[in-house]
CHARMM internal coordinates of N, CA and C (Angstrom, degrees):
IC EDIT
DIST 1 N 1 CA 1.4913
DIST 1 CA 1 C 1.5595
ANGL 1 N 1 CA 1 C 103.71
DIST 1 C 2 N 1.2070
ANGL 1 CA 1 C 2 N 112.98
DIHE 1 N 1 CA 1 C 2 N 131.05
DIST 2 N 2 CA 1.4392
ANGL 1 C 2 N 2 CA 124.38
DIHE 1 CA 1 C 2 N 2 CA -179.34
DIST 2 CA 2 C 1.5835
ANGL 2 N 2 CA 2 C 113.18
DIHE 1 C 2 N 2 CA 2 C -63.14
DIST 2 C 3 N 1.3301
ANGL 2 CA 2 C 3 N 118.85
DIHE 2 N 2 CA 2 C 3 N 158.25
DIST 3 N 3 CA 1.5085
ANGL 2 C 3 N 3 CA 118.38
DIHE 2 CA 2 C 3 N 3 CA -179.14
DIST 3 CA 3 C 1.5583
ANGL 3 N 3 CA 3 C 105.71
DIHE 2 C 3 N 3 CA 3 C -66.14
DIST 3 C 4 N 1.4018
ANGL 3 CA 3 C 4 N 122.63
DIHE 3 N 3 CA 3 C 4 N -39.08
DIST 4 N 4 CA 1.4181
ANGL 3 C 4 N 4 CA 120.29
DIHE 3 CA 3 C 4 N 4 CA -175.38
DIST 4 CA 4 C 1.5068
ANGL 4 N 4 CA 4 C 108.37
DIHE 3 C 4 N 4 CA 4 C -67.19
DIST 4 C 5 N 1.3393
ANGL 4 CA 4 C 5 N 119.29
DIHE 4 N 4 CA 4 C 5 N -37.35
DIST 5 N 5 CA 1.4789
ANGL 4 C 5 N 5 CA 120.86
DIHE 4 CA 4 C 5 N 5 CA 173.08
DIST 5 CA 5 C 1.4630
ANGL 5 N 5 CA 5 C 115.33
DIHE 4 C 5 N 5 CA 5 C -60.46
DIST 5 C 6 N 1.3572
ANGL 5 CA 5 C 6 N 121.34
DIHE 5 N 5 CA 5 C 6 N -42.79
DIST 6 N 6 CA 1.3419
ANGL 5 C 6 N 6 CA 128.92
DIHE 5 CA 5 C 6 N 6 CA -179.97
DIST 6 CA 6 C 1.6002
ANGL 6 N 6 CA 6 C 109.10
DIHE 5 C 6 N 6 CA 6 C -64.53
DIST 6 C 7 N 1.3518
ANGL 6 CA 6 C 7 N 119.56
DIHE 6 N 6 CA 6 C 7 N -34.38
DIST 7 N 7 CA 1.4781
ANGL 6 C 7 N 7 CA 116.68
DIHE 6 CA 6 C 7 N 7 CA -179.04
DIST 7 CA 7 C 1.4969
ANGL 7 N 7 CA 7 C 107.67
DIHE 6 C 7 N 7 CA 7 C -81.76
DIST 7 C 8 N 1.3737
ANGL 7 CA 7 C 8 N 118.02
DIHE 7 N 7 CA 7 C 8 N -35.51
DIST 8 N 8 CA 1.5810
ANGL 7 C 8 N 8 CA 115.34
DIHE 7 CA 7 C 8 N 8 CA -175.47
DIST 8 CA 8 C 1.5802
ANGL 8 N 8 CA 8 C 108.47
DIHE 7 C 8 N 8 CA 8 C -79.23
DIST 8 C 9 N 1.2312
ANGL 8 CA 8 C 9 N 118.86
DIHE 8 N 8 CA 8 C 9 N -28.76
DIST 9 N 9 CA 1.5273
ANGL 8 C 9 N 9 CA 121.80
DIHE 8 CA 8 C 9 N 9 CA -173.75
DIST 9 CA 9 C 1.4184
ANGL 9 N 9 CA 9 C 105.29
DIHE 8 C 9 N 9 CA 9 C -135.17
DIST 9 C 10 N 1.3167
ANGL 9 CA 9 C 10 N 123.54
DIHE 9 N 9 CA 9 C 10 N 82.50
DIST 10 N 10 CA 1.3486
ANGL 9 C 10 N 10 CA 127.29
DIHE 9 CA 9 C 10 N 10 CA -176.05
DIST 10 CA 10 C 1.5322
ANGL 10 N 10 CA 10 C 109.16
DIHE 9 C 10 N 10 CA 10 C -81.76
DIST 10 C 11 N 1.2559
ANGL 10 CA 10 C 11 N 118.48
DIHE 10 N 10 CA 10 C 11 N 146.99
DIST 11 N 11 CA 1.5317
ANGL 10 C 11 N 11 CA 121.03
DIHE 10 CA 10 C 11 N 11 CA 177.20
DIST 11 CA 11 C 1.4277
ANGL 11 N 11 CA 11 C 112.05
DIHE 10 C 11 N 11 CA 11 C -106.77
DIST 11 C 12 N 1.2338
ANGL 11 CA 11 C 12 N 123.82
DIHE 11 N 11 CA 11 C 12 N 137.82
DIST 12 N 12 CA 1.5194
ANGL 11 C 12 N 12 CA 123.31
DIHE 11 CA 11 C 12 N 12 CA 179.38
DIST 12 CA 12 C 1.4751
ANGL 12 N 12 CA 12 C 110.00
DIHE 11 C 12 N 12 CA 12 C -80.83
DIST 12 C 13 N 1.2373
ANGL 12 CA 12 C 13 N 110.89
DIHE 12 N 12 CA 12 C 13 N 154.89
DIST 13 N 13 CA 1.6175
ANGL 12 C 13 N 13 CA 118.97
DIHE 12 CA 12 C 13 N 13 CA 175.94
DIST 13 CA 13 C 1.3925
ANGL 13 N 13 CA 13 C 109.30
DIHE 12 C 13 N 13 CA 13 C -63.87
DIST 13 C 14 N 1.3061
ANGL 13 CA 13 C 14 N 120.53
DIHE 13 N 13 CA 13 C 14 N 162.37
DIST 14 N 14 CA 1.5304
ANGL 13 C 14 N 14 CA 125.00
DIHE 13 CA 13 C 14 N 14 CA 175.90
DIST 14 CA 14 C 1.4642
ANGL 14 N 14 CA 14 C 107.38
DIHE 13 C 14 N 14 CA 14 C -102.38
DIST 14 C 15 N 1.3732
ANGL 14 CA 14 C 15 N 124.98
DIHE 14 N 14 CA 14 C 15 N 118.07
DIST 15 N 15 CA 1.3627
ANGL 14 C 15 N 15 CA 121.43
DIHE 14 CA 14 C 15 N 15 CA -179.04
DIST 15 CA 15 C 1.5053
ANGL 15 N 15 CA 15 C 116.29
DIHE 14 C 15 N 15 CA 15 C -111.09
DIST 15 C 16 N 1.3127
ANGL 15 CA 15 C 16 N 116.82
DIHE 15 N 15 CA 15 C 16 N 4.59
DIST 16 N 16 CA 1.4860
ANGL 15 C 16 N 16 CA 125.68
DIHE 15 CA 15 C 16 N 16 CA -178.10
DIST 16 CA 16 C 1.5444
ANGL 16 N 16 CA 16 C 110.81
DIHE 15 C 16 N 16 CA 16 C -77.71
DIST 16 C 17 N 1.2942
ANGL 16 CA 16 C 17 N 115.27
DIHE 16 N 16 CA 16 C 17 N -175.74
DIST 17 N 17 CA 1.4818
ANGL 16 C 17 N 17 CA 123.32
DIHE 16 CA 16 C 17 N 17 CA 177.41
DIST 17 CA 17 C 1.4679
ANGL 17 N 17 CA 17 C 104.69
DIHE 16 C 17 N 17 CA 17 C -62.82
DIST 17 C 18 N 1.4337
ANGL 17 CA 17 C 18 N 121.65
DIHE 17 N 17 CA 17 C 18 N 127.48
DIST 18 N 18 CA 1.3394
ANGL 17 C 18 N 18 CA 122.46
DIHE 17 CA 17 C 18 N 18 CA -174.67
DIST 18 CA 18 C 1.6137
ANGL 18 N 18 CA 18 C 108.24
DIHE 17 C 18 N 18 CA 18 C -85.15
DIST 18 C 19 N 1.3607
ANGL 18 CA 18 C 19 N 111.03
DIHE 18 N 18 CA 18 C 19 N 124.82
DIST 19 N 19 CA 1.4600
ANGL 18 C 19 N 19 CA 118.42
DIHE 18 CA 18 C 19 N 19 CA 164.43
DIST 19 CA 19 C 1.4615
ANGL 19 N 19 CA 19 C 100.71
DIHE 18 C 19 N 19 CA 19 C -149.70
DIST 19 C 20 N 1.4699
ANGL 19 CA 19 C 20 N 114.26
DIHE 19 N 19 CA 19 C 20 N 159.76
DIST 20 N 20 CA 1.5405
ANGL 19 C 20 N 20 CA 109.12
DIHE 19 CA 19 C 20 N 20 CA -173.92
DIST 20 CA 20 C 1.5223
ANGL 20 N 20 CA 20 C 109.94
DIHE 19 C 20 N 20 CA 20 C -68.34
DIST 20 C 21 N 1.3943
ANGL 20 CA 20 C 21 N 114.41
DIHE 20 N 20 CA 20 C 21 N -27.15
DIST 21 N 21 CA 1.5178
ANGL 20 C 21 N 21 CA 119.79
DIHE 20 CA 20 C 21 N 21 CA 178.74
DIST 21 CA 21 C 1.5753
ANGL 21 N 21 CA 21 C 113.62
DIHE 20 C 21 N 21 CA 21 C -57.07
DIST 21 C 22 N 1.4023
ANGL 21 CA 21 C 22 N 110.81
DIHE 21 N 21 CA 21 C 22 N -48.75
DIST 22 N 22 CA 1.4521
ANGL 21 C 22 N 22 CA 118.86
DIHE 21 CA 21 C 22 N 22 CA -178.86
DIST 22 CA 22 C 1.5489
ANGL 22 N 22 CA 22 C 113.47
DIHE 21 C 22 N 22 CA 22 C -67.00
DIST 22 C 23 N 1.3786
ANGL 22 CA 22 C 23 N 114.42
DIHE 22 N 22 CA 22 C 23 N -42.79
DIST 23 N 23 CA 1.4404
ANGL 22 C 23 N 23 CA 122.22
DIHE 22 CA 22 C 23 N 23 CA 174.27
DIST 23 CA 23 C 1.5256
ANGL 23 N 23 CA 23 C 110.06
DIHE 22 C 23 N 23 CA 23 C -56.22
DIST 23 C 24 N 1.2983
ANGL 23 CA 23 C 24 N 122.31
DIHE 23 N 23 CA 23 C 24 N -45.46
DIST 24 N 24 CA 1.4626
ANGL 23 C 24 N 24 CA 125.53
DIHE 23 CA 23 C 24 N 24 CA 177.43
DIST 24 CA 24 C 1.4539
ANGL 24 N 24 CA 24 C 113.06
DIHE 23 C 24 N 24 CA 24 C -70.48
DIST 24 C 25 N 1.2962
ANGL 24 CA 24 C 25 N 120.10
DIHE 24 N 24 CA 24 C 25 N -38.61
DIST 25 N 25 CA 1.5199
ANGL 24 C 25 N 25 CA 119.83
DIHE 24 CA 24 C 25 N 25 CA 171.79
DIST 25 CA 25 C 1.4458
ANGL 25 N 25 CA 25 C 111.07
DIHE 24 C 25 N 25 CA 25 C -63.58
DIST 25 C 26 N 1.3490
ANGL 25 CA 25 C 26 N 121.03
DIHE 25 N 25 CA 25 C 26 N -41.05
DIST 26 N 26 CA 1.4752
ANGL 25 C 26 N 26 CA 121.59
DIHE 25 CA 25 C 26 N 26 CA 175.94
DIST 26 CA 26 C 1.3345
ANGL 26 N 26 CA 26 C 112.85
DIHE 25 C 26 N 26 CA 26 C -53.94
DIST 26 C 27 N 1.3907
ANGL 26 CA 26 C 27 N 118.00
DIHE 26 N 26 CA 26 C 27 N -49.15
DIST 27 N 27 CA 1.4735
ANGL 26 C 27 N 27 CA 127.03
DIHE 26 CA 26 C 27 N 27 CA 177.54
DIST 27 CA 27 C 1.4379
ANGL 27 N 27 CA 27 C 111.01
DIHE 26 C 27 N 27 CA 27 C -56.89
DIST 27 C 28 N 1.2252
ANGL 27 CA 27 C 28 N 122.03
DIHE 27 N 27 CA 27 C 28 N -47.49
DIST 28 N 28 CA 1.4909
ANGL 27 C 28 N 28 CA 130.32
DIHE 27 CA 27 C 28 N 28 CA 176.99
DIST 28 CA 28 C 1.6134
ANGL 28 N 28 CA 28 C 108.15
DIHE 27 C 28 N 28 CA 28 C -59.25
DIST 28 C 29 N 1.3409
ANGL 28 CA 28 C 29 N 113.61
DIHE 28 N 28 CA 28 C 29 N -45.65
DIST 29 N 29 CA 1.4075
ANGL 28 C 29 N 29 CA 113.62
DIHE 28 CA 28 C 29 N 29 CA -174.75
DIST 29 CA 29 C 1.6102
ANGL 29 N 29 CA 29 C 109.45
DIHE 28 C 29 N 29 CA 29 C -68.82
DIST 29 C 30 N 1.2649
ANGL 29 CA 29 C 30 N 115.49
DIHE 29 N 29 CA 29 C 30 N -35.74
DIST 30 N 30 CA 1.4996
ANGL 29 C 30 N 30 CA 119.21
DIHE 29 CA 29 C 30 N 30 CA 177.68
DIST 30 CA 30 C 1.5049
ANGL 30 N 30 CA 30 C 110.95
DIHE 29 C 30 N 30 CA 30 C -66.44
DIST 30 C 31 N 1.2600
ANGL 30 CA 30 C 31 N 118.57
DIHE 30 N 30 CA 30 C 31 N -37.81
DIST 31 N 31 CA 1.5028
ANGL 30 C 31 N 31 CA 123.28
DIHE 30 CA 30 C 31 N 31 CA 177.82
DIST 31 CA 31 C 1.5437
ANGL 31 N 31 CA 31 C 105.47
DIHE 30 C 31 N 31 CA 31 C -65.25
DIST 31 C 32 N 1.3553
ANGL 31 CA 31 C 32 N 116.04
DIHE 31 N 31 CA 31 C 32 N -45.63
DIST 32 N 32 CA 1.4749
ANGL 31 C 32 N 32 CA 116.29
DIHE 31 CA 31 C 32 N 32 CA -177.70
DIST 32 CA 32 C 1.5728
ANGL 32 N 32 CA 32 C 110.24
DIHE 31 C 32 N 32 CA 32 C -56.49
DIST 32 C 33 N 1.4750
ANGL 32 CA 32 C 33 N 111.48
DIHE 32 N 32 CA 32 C 33 N -43.57
DIST 33 N 33 CA 1.4089
ANGL 32 C 33 N 33 CA 113.25
DIHE 32 CA 32 C 33 N 33 CA -174.93
DIST 33 CA 33 C 1.6010
ANGL 33 N 33 CA 33 C 108.34
DIHE 32 C 33 N 33 CA 33 C -69.45
DIST 33 C 34 N 1.1305
ANGL 33 CA 33 C 34 N 119.70
DIHE 33 N 33 CA 33 C 34 N -33.68
DIST 34 N 34 CA 1.4743
ANGL 33 C 34 N 34 CA 123.66
DIHE 33 CA 33 C 34 N 34 CA -178.25
DIST 34 CA 34 C 1.5108
ANGL 34 N 34 CA 34 C 107.02
DIHE 33 C 34 N 34 CA 34 C -62.19
DIST 34 C 35 N 1.3805
ANGL 34 CA 34 C 35 N 112.83
DIHE 34 N 34 CA 34 C 35 N -55.83
DIST 35 N 35 CA 1.4944
ANGL 34 C 35 N 35 CA 118.17
DIHE 34 CA 34 C 35 N 35 CA -175.18
DIST 35 CA 35 C 1.5678
ANGL 35 N 35 CA 35 C 112.86
DIHE 34 C 35 N 35 CA 35 C -63.18
DIST 35 C 36 N 1.3771
ANGL 35 CA 35 C 36 N 116.64
DIHE 35 N 35 CA 35 C 36 N -29.09
DIST 36 N 36 CA 1.4181
ANGL 35 C 36 N 36 CA 117.83
DIHE 35 CA 35 C 36 N 36 CA -178.93
DIST 36 CA 36 C 1.6265
ANGL 36 N 36 CA 36 C 109.60
DIHE 35 C 36 N 36 CA 36 C -74.56
DIST 36 C 37 N 1.4486
ANGL 36 CA 36 C 37 N 114.36
DIHE 36 N 36 CA 36 C 37 N -32.39
DIST 37 N 37 CA 1.2714
ANGL 36 C 37 N 37 CA 113.77
DIHE 36 CA 36 C 37 N 37 CA 179.55
DIST 37 CA 37 C 1.5388
ANGL 37 N 37 CA 37 C 116.27
DIHE 36 C 37 N 37 CA 37 C -70.92
DIST 37 C 38 N 1.4103
ANGL 37 CA 37 C 38 N 110.92
DIHE 37 N 37 CA 37 C 38 N -27.82
DIST 38 N 38 CA 1.4956
ANGL 37 C 38 N 38 CA 118.69
DIHE 37 CA 37 C 38 N 38 CA 173.72
DIST 38 CA 38 C 1.5426
ANGL 38 N 38 CA 38 C 108.31
DIHE 37 C 38 N 38 CA 38 C -67.94
DIST 38 C 39 N 1.3639
ANGL 38 CA 38 C 39 N 115.68
DIHE 38 N 38 CA 38 C 39 N -45.56
DIST 39 N 39 CA 1.4103
ANGL 38 C 39 N 39 CA 111.26
DIHE 38 CA 38 C 39 N 39 CA 176.55
DIST 39 CA 39 C 1.5219
ANGL 39 N 39 CA 39 C 119.96
DIHE 38 C 39 N 39 CA 39 C -64.38
DIST 39 C 40 N 1.2060
ANGL 39 CA 39 C 40 N 117.51
DIHE 39 N 39 CA 39 C 40 N -33.70
DIST 40 N 40 CA 1.5428
ANGL 39 C 40 N 40 CA 125.60
DIHE 39 CA 39 C 40 N 40 CA 175.80
DIST 40 CA 40 C 1.5523
ANGL 40 N 40 CA 40 C 102.71
DIHE 39 C 40 N 40 CA 40 C -64.93
DIST 40 C 41 N 1.3318
ANGL 40 CA 40 C 41 N 127.76
DIHE 40 N 40 CA 40 C 41 N -43.93
DIST 41 N 41 CA 1.4048
ANGL 40 C 41 N 41 CA 125.10
DIHE 40 CA 40 C 41 N 41 CA 179.84
DIST 41 CA 41 C 1.4797
ANGL 41 N 41 CA 41 C 108.23
DIHE 40 C 41 N 41 CA 41 C -61.74
DIST 41 C 42 N 1.4229
ANGL 41 CA 41 C 42 N 118.95
DIHE 41 N 41 CA 41 C 42 N -47.11
DIST 42 N 42 CA 1.4533
ANGL 41 C 42 N 42 CA 120.83
DIHE 41 CA 41 C 42 N 42 CA 179.32
DIST 42 CA 42 C 1.4879
ANGL 42 N 42 CA 42 C 113.40
DIHE 41 C 42 N 42 CA 42 C -59.20
DIST 42 C 43 N 1.3269
ANGL 42 CA 42 C 43 N 119.90
DIHE 42 N 42 CA 42 C 43 N -37.08
DIST 43 N 43 CA 1.4191
ANGL 42 C 43 N 43 CA 121.20
DIHE 42 CA 42 C 43 N 43 CA -178.75
DIST 43 CA 43 C 1.6560
ANGL 43 N 43 CA 43 C 110.25
DIHE 42 C 43 N 43 CA 43 C -74.90
DIST 43 C 44 N 1.3228
ANGL 43 CA 43 C 44 N 112.93
DIHE 43 N 43 CA 43 C 44 N -39.29
DIST 44 N 44 CA 1.4382
ANGL 43 C 44 N 44 CA 119.24
DIHE 43 CA 43 C 44 N 44 CA 177.54
DIST 44 CA 44 C 1.5618
ANGL 44 N 44 CA 44 C 109.03
DIHE 43 C 44 N 44 CA 44 C -60.17
DIST 44 C 45 N 1.4302
ANGL 44 CA 44 C 45 N 114.54
DIHE 44 N 44 CA 44 C 45 N -42.96
DIST 45 N 45 CA 1.4191
ANGL 44 C 45 N 45 CA 114.26
DIHE 44 CA 44 C 45 N 45 CA -179.51
DIST 45 CA 45 C 1.5902
ANGL 45 N 45 CA 45 C 113.52
DIHE 44 C 45 N 45 CA 45 C -81.72
DIST 45 C 46 N 1.2718
ANGL 45 CA 45 C 46 N 118.28
DIHE 45 N 45 CA 45 C 46 N 5.65
DIST 46 N 46 CA 1.4725
ANGL 45 C 46 N 46 CA 118.65
DIHE 45 CA 45 C 46 N 46 CA 179.29
DIST 46 CA 46 C 1.4582
ANGL 46 N 46 CA 46 C 120.16
DIHE 45 C 46 N 46 CA 46 C 80.09
DIST 46 C 47 N 1.2846
ANGL 46 CA 46 C 47 N 113.47
DIHE 46 N 46 CA 46 C 47 N 16.19
DIST 47 N 47 CA 1.4693
ANGL 46 C 47 N 47 CA 119.58
DIHE 46 CA 46 C 47 N 47 CA -175.41
DIST 47 CA 47 C 1.6201
ANGL 47 N 47 CA 47 C 106.48
DIHE 46 C 47 N 47 CA 47 C -94.35
DIST 47 C 48 N 1.3710
ANGL 47 CA 47 C 48 N 115.13
DIHE 47 N 47 CA 47 C 48 N -19.64
DIST 48 N 48 CA 1.4162
ANGL 47 C 48 N 48 CA 118.61
DIHE 47 CA 47 C 48 N 48 CA 176.44
DIST 48 CA 48 C 1.6456
ANGL 48 N 48 CA 48 C 110.59
DIHE 47 C 48 N 48 CA 48 C -127.13
DIST 48 C 49 N 1.2539
ANGL 48 CA 48 C 49 N 118.22
DIHE 48 N 48 CA 48 C 49 N 136.31
DIST 49 N 49 CA 1.5602
ANGL 48 C 49 N 49 CA 112.07
DIHE 48 CA 48 C 49 N 49 CA 172.13
DIST 49 CA 49 C 1.6157
ANGL 49 N 49 CA 49 C 108.47
DIHE 48 C 49 N 49 CA 49 C -71.04
DIST 49 C 50 N 1.3285
ANGL 49 CA 49 C 50 N 111.01
DIHE 49 N 49 CA 49 C 50 N 164.50
DIST 50 N 50 CA 1.3702
ANGL 49 C 50 N 50 CA 119.40
DIHE 49 CA 49 C 50 N 50 CA -176.26
DIST 50 CA 50 C 1.5970
ANGL 50 N 50 CA 50 C 106.57
DIHE 49 C 50 N 50 CA 50 C -65.63
DIST 50 C 51 N 1.1643
ANGL 50 CA 50 C 51 N 116.10
DIHE 50 N 50 CA 50 C 51 N -32.80
DIST 51 N 51 CA 1.5499
ANGL 50 C 51 N 51 CA 118.62
DIHE 50 CA 50 C 51 N 51 CA -175.79
DIST 51 CA 51 C 1.5429
ANGL 51 N 51 CA 51 C 105.21
DIHE 50 C 51 N 51 CA 51 C -71.39
DIST 51 C 52 N 1.3276
ANGL 51 CA 51 C 52 N 118.85
DIHE 51 N 51 CA 51 C 52 N -45.03
DIST 52 N 52 CA 1.5652
ANGL 51 C 52 N 52 CA 125.23
DIHE 51 CA 51 C 52 N 52 CA -179.01
DIST 52 CA 52 C 1.5120
ANGL 52 N 52 CA 52 C 103.95
DIHE 51 C 52 N 52 CA 52 C -62.72
DIST 52 C 53 N 1.3255
ANGL 52 CA 52 C 53 N 119.68
DIHE 52 N 52 CA 52 C 53 N -46.82
DIST 53 N 53 CA 1.4481
ANGL 52 C 53 N 53 CA 115.66
DIHE 52 CA 52 C 53 N 53 CA 178.48
DIST 53 CA 53 C 1.4376
ANGL 53 N 53 CA 53 C 113.76
DIHE 52 C 53 N 53 CA 53 C -61.56
DIST 53 C 54 N 1.2798
ANGL 53 CA 53 C 54 N 118.43
DIHE 53 N 53 CA 53 C 54 N -43.87
DIST 54 N 54 CA 1.5051
ANGL 53 C 54 N 54 CA 120.75
DIHE 53 CA 53 C 54 N 54 CA 178.85
DIST 54 CA 54 C 1.5420
ANGL 54 N 54 CA 54 C 113.96
DIHE 53 C 54 N 54 CA 54 C -60.58
DIST 54 C 55 N 1.3714
ANGL 54 CA 54 C 55 N 114.78
DIHE 54 N 54 CA 54 C 55 N -39.11
DIST 55 N 55 CA 1.5180
ANGL 54 C 55 N 55 CA 118.90
DIHE 54 CA 54 C 55 N 55 CA 175.90
DIST 55 CA 55 C 1.4489
ANGL 55 N 55 CA 55 C 111.00
DIHE 54 C 55 N 55 CA 55 C -67.24
DIST 55 C 56 N 1.3618
ANGL 55 CA 55 C 56 N 114.22
DIHE 55 N 55 CA 55 C 56 N -33.19
DIST 56 N 56 CA 1.6024
ANGL 55 C 56 N 56 CA 108.77
DIHE 55 CA 55 C 56 N 56 CA -177.41
DIST 56 CA 56 C 1.4810
ANGL 56 N 56 CA 56 C 110.66
DIHE 55 C 56 N 56 CA 56 C -76.08
DIST 56 C 57 N 1.2890
ANGL 56 CA 56 C 57 N 114.40
DIHE 56 N 56 CA 56 C 57 N -39.71
DIST 57 N 57 CA 1.4697
ANGL 56 C 57 N 57 CA 119.89
DIHE 56 CA 56 C 57 N 57 CA 175.05
DIST 57 CA 57 C 1.6060
ANGL 57 N 57 CA 57 C 110.14
DIHE 56 C 57 N 57 CA 57 C -58.24
DIST 57 C 58 N 1.2493
ANGL 57 CA 57 C 58 N 119.68
DIHE 57 N 57 CA 57 C 58 N -51.33
DIST 58 N 58 CA 1.4107
ANGL 57 C 58 N 58 CA 119.78
DIHE 57 CA 57 C 58 N 58 CA 179.51
DIST 58 CA 58 C 1.4609
ANGL 58 N 58 CA 58 C 112.22
DIHE 57 C 58 N 58 CA 58 C -58.29
DIST 58 C 59 N 1.3092
ANGL 58 CA 58 C 59 N 121.47
DIHE 58 N 58 CA 58 C 59 N -37.76
DIST 59 N 59 CA 1.5727
ANGL 58 C 59 N 59 CA 124.48
DIHE 58 CA 58 C 59 N 59 CA 173.50
DIST 59 CA 59 C 1.4769
ANGL 59 N 59 CA 59 C 106.82
DIHE 58 C 59 N 59 CA 59 C -61.47
DIST 59 C 60 N 1.2691
ANGL 59 CA 59 C 60 N 121.24
DIHE 59 N 59 CA 59 C 60 N -47.72
DIST 60 N 60 CA 1.4974
ANGL 59 C 60 N 60 CA 125.11
DIHE 59 CA 59 C 60 N 60 CA -177.22
DIST 60 CA 60 C 1.5665
ANGL 60 N 60 CA 60 C 107.73
DIHE 59 C 60 N 60 CA 60 C -59.75
DIST 60 C 61 N 1.3731
ANGL 60 CA 60 C 61 N 118.36
DIHE 60 N 60 CA 60 C 61 N -45.74
DIST 61 N 61 CA 1.4225
ANGL 60 C 61 N 61 CA 124.92
DIHE 60 CA 60 C 61 N 61 CA 177.41
DIST 61 CA 61 C 1.5877
ANGL 61 N 61 CA 61 C 111.22
DIHE 60 C 61 N 61 CA 61 C -57.77
DIST 61 C 62 N 1.3700
ANGL 61 CA 61 C 62 N 112.76
DIHE 61 N 61 CA 61 C 62 N -41.63
DIST 62 N 62 CA 1.5463
ANGL 61 C 62 N 62 CA 109.82
DIHE 61 CA 61 C 62 N 62 CA 179.65
DIST 62 CA 62 C 1.4751
ANGL 62 N 62 CA 62 C 108.63
DIHE 61 C 62 N 62 CA 62 C -69.19
DIST 62 C 63 N 1.2940
ANGL 62 CA 62 C 63 N 121.85
DIHE 62 N 62 CA 62 C 63 N -38.15
DIST 63 N 63 CA 1.4606
ANGL 62 C 63 N 63 CA 123.98
DIHE 62 CA 62 C 63 N 63 CA 175.98
DIST 63 CA 63 C 1.5130
ANGL 63 N 63 CA 63 C 114.89
DIHE 62 C 63 N 63 CA 63 C -59.44
DIST 63 C 64 N 1.3443
ANGL 63 CA 63 C 64 N 114.24
DIHE 63 N 63 CA 63 C 64 N -38.78
DIST 64 N 64 CA 1.4588
ANGL 63 C 64 N 64 CA 117.16
DIHE 63 CA 63 C 64 N 64 CA 172.51
DIST 64 CA 64 C 1.4218
ANGL 64 N 64 CA 64 C 114.01
DIHE 63 C 64 N 64 CA 64 C -68.04
DIST 64 C 65 N 1.3070
ANGL 64 CA 64 C 65 N 119.34
DIHE 64 N 64 CA 64 C 65 N -42.72
DIST 65 N 65 CA 1.5071
ANGL 64 C 65 N 65 CA 120.95
DIHE 64 CA 64 C 65 N 65 CA 175.40
DIST 65 CA 65 C 1.5950
ANGL 65 N 65 CA 65 C 109.48
DIHE 64 C 65 N 65 CA 65 C -59.69
DIST 65 C 66 N 1.2976
ANGL 65 CA 65 C 66 N 119.85
DIHE 65 N 65 CA 65 C 66 N -40.16
DIST 66 N 66 CA 1.4924
ANGL 65 C 66 N 66 CA 122.07
DIHE 65 CA 65 C 66 N 66 CA -178.38
DIST 66 CA 66 C 1.3664
ANGL 66 N 66 CA 66 C 109.52
DIHE 65 C 66 N 66 CA 66 C -69.20
DIST 66 C 67 N 1.4635
ANGL 66 CA 66 C 67 N 120.94
DIHE 66 N 66 CA 66 C 67 N -38.91
DIST 67 N 67 CA 1.4094
ANGL 66 C 67 N 67 CA 114.42
DIHE 66 CA 66 C 67 N 67 CA 174.20
DIST 67 CA 67 C 1.5838
ANGL 67 N 67 CA 67 C 117.31
DIHE 66 C 67 N 67 CA 67 C -65.29
DIST 67 C 68 N 1.2564
ANGL 67 CA 67 C 68 N 115.35
DIHE 67 N 67 CA 67 C 68 N -24.61
DIST 68 N 68 CA 1.5012
ANGL 67 C 68 N 68 CA 122.08
DIHE 67 CA 67 C 68 N 68 CA -176.84
DIST 68 CA 68 C 1.5869
ANGL 68 N 68 CA 68 C 99.93
DIHE 67 C 68 N 68 CA 68 C -73.08
DIST 68 C 69 N 1.3035
ANGL 68 CA 68 C 69 N 115.27
DIHE 68 N 68 CA 68 C 69 N -50.41
DIST 69 N 69 CA 1.5511
ANGL 68 C 69 N 69 CA 114.78
DIHE 68 CA 68 C 69 N 69 CA 179.11
DIST 69 CA 69 C 1.4579
ANGL 69 N 69 CA 69 C 112.73
DIHE 68 C 69 N 69 CA 69 C -57.74
DIST 69 C 70 N 1.4113
ANGL 69 CA 69 C 70 N 121.06
DIHE 69 N 69 CA 69 C 70 N -48.24
DIST 70 N 70 CA 1.4041
ANGL 69 C 70 N 70 CA 124.34
DIHE 69 CA 69 C 70 N 70 CA 179.42
DIST 70 CA 70 C 1.6033
ANGL 70 N 70 CA 70 C 115.79
DIHE 69 C 70 N 70 CA 70 C -57.11
DIST 70 C 71 N 1.3674
ANGL 70 CA 70 C 71 N 108.11
DIHE 70 N 70 CA 70 C 71 N -30.65
DIST 71 N 71 CA 1.5236
ANGL 70 C 71 N 71 CA 111.23
DIHE 70 CA 70 C 71 N 71 CA -178.11
DIST 71 CA 71 C 1.5785
ANGL 71 N 71 CA 71 C 110.69
DIHE 70 C 71 N 71 CA 71 C -92.17
DIST 71 C 72 N 1.3587
ANGL 71 CA 71 C 72 N 110.68
DIHE 71 N 71 CA 71 C 72 N 1.57
DIST 72 N 72 CA 1.4967
ANGL 71 C 72 N 72 CA 116.57
DIHE 71 CA 71 C 72 N 72 CA 172.56
DIST 72 CA 72 C 1.5174
ANGL 72 N 72 CA 72 C 113.26
DIHE 71 C 72 N 72 CA 72 C 57.74
DIST 72 C 73 N 1.4003
ANGL 72 CA 72 C 73 N 114.57
DIHE 72 N 72 CA 72 C 73 N 44.93
DIST 73 N 73 CA 1.4556
ANGL 72 C 73 N 73 CA 125.83
DIHE 72 CA 72 C 73 N 73 CA -173.25
DIST 73 CA 73 C 1.6071
ANGL 73 N 73 CA 73 C 102.53
DIHE 72 C 73 N 73 CA 73 C -96.77
END
COOR INIT
IC SEED 1 N 1 CA 1 C
IC BUILD
């Protein structure tokens, strides 16, 4: 990750019980959060309709749930 990317999109440390699965899910959760914030900004700025924003967030949520199931958390 470049320095500019780290400044613009910082990632939080993981403080929970360390397992590779928990660390991966935390990363997936942070990515979900980042993408939702972008979708919300696009909707607020009029670049996406409310329905399209909802649909995209619902798809991201399904992906996050699937990752949790695949990681057996």
